[in-house]
C-alpha positions in Angstrom: 24.5 -7.6 35.5 23.4 -8.7 32.0 21.5 -11.6 33.5 19.5 -9.2 35.6 18.7 -6.9 32.6 17.7 -9.9 30.5 15.3 -11.1 33.3 13.7 -7.6 33.6 13.4 -7.3 29.8 11.9 -10.8 29.5 9.2 -10.0 32.1 8.5 -6.4 31.0 8.3 -7.2 27.2 4.8 -8.7 27.1 3.4 -5.8 29.2 5.0 -3.2 26.9 3.8 -4.8 23.7 0.2 -4.8 24.8 -2.4 -6.9 23.1 -1.5 -8.1 19.6 -4.2 -8.5 17.0 -3.9 -11.6 14.8 -5.1 -10.8 11.3 -5.9 -13.4 8.8 -6.2 -12.8 5.1 -9.2 -14.1 3.2 -7.7 -16.0 0.3 -9.9 -17.8 -2.1 -8.4 -20.3 -4.5 -11.4 -20.9 -6.7 -11.5 -19.6 -10.3 -13.3 -16.4 -10.9 -17.1 -16.5 -11.3 -17.0 -14.7 -14.6 -14.2 -14.3 -17.1 -13.0 -10.8 -17.8 -12.8 -10.0 -21.5 -10.0 -8.4 -23.4 -11.8 -5.1 -23.8 -12.6 -4.8 -20.1 -9.0 -5.5 -19.3 -7.8 -2.8 -21.8 -10.3 -0.2 -20.4 -9.3 -1.0 -16.8 -5.6 -0.8 -17.4 -6.1 2.4 -19.4 -8.0 4.1 -16.6 -5.4 3.0 -14.0 -2.7 4.4 -16.2 -4.5 7.7 -16.7 -5.2 8.0 -13.0 -1.6 7.4 -12.0 0.3 9.1 -14.8 -2.2 11.8 -15.7 -1.6 14.3 -12.8 2.2 14.0 -13.1 2.0 14.4 -16.9 -0.1 17.6 -16.4 2.5 19.0 -14.0 5.4 18.2 -16.3 3.5 19.8 -19.3 2.9 23.0 -17.3 6.2 23.2 -15.5 7.2 26.5 -17.1 3.9 28.0 -15.9 4.6 26.9 -12.3 8.2 28.4 -12.4 6.8 31.9 -13.1 6.3 34.1 -10.1 3.8 36.8 -10.7 
């Protein structure tokens, strides 16, 4: 019985999967065209930090206001 199920599954599997899309990543191994300075790095990391931690910090700072039901 298991041989029959294995045969059916083997033949049905490609039809059930459908068409698969093969994705290839574009990876470049050359060095950057321009060097990024220290100040640009600090500004970029600061903005990412603000964008990620800013909203959660705002919510935590105003948590007592959110607890009140008016």
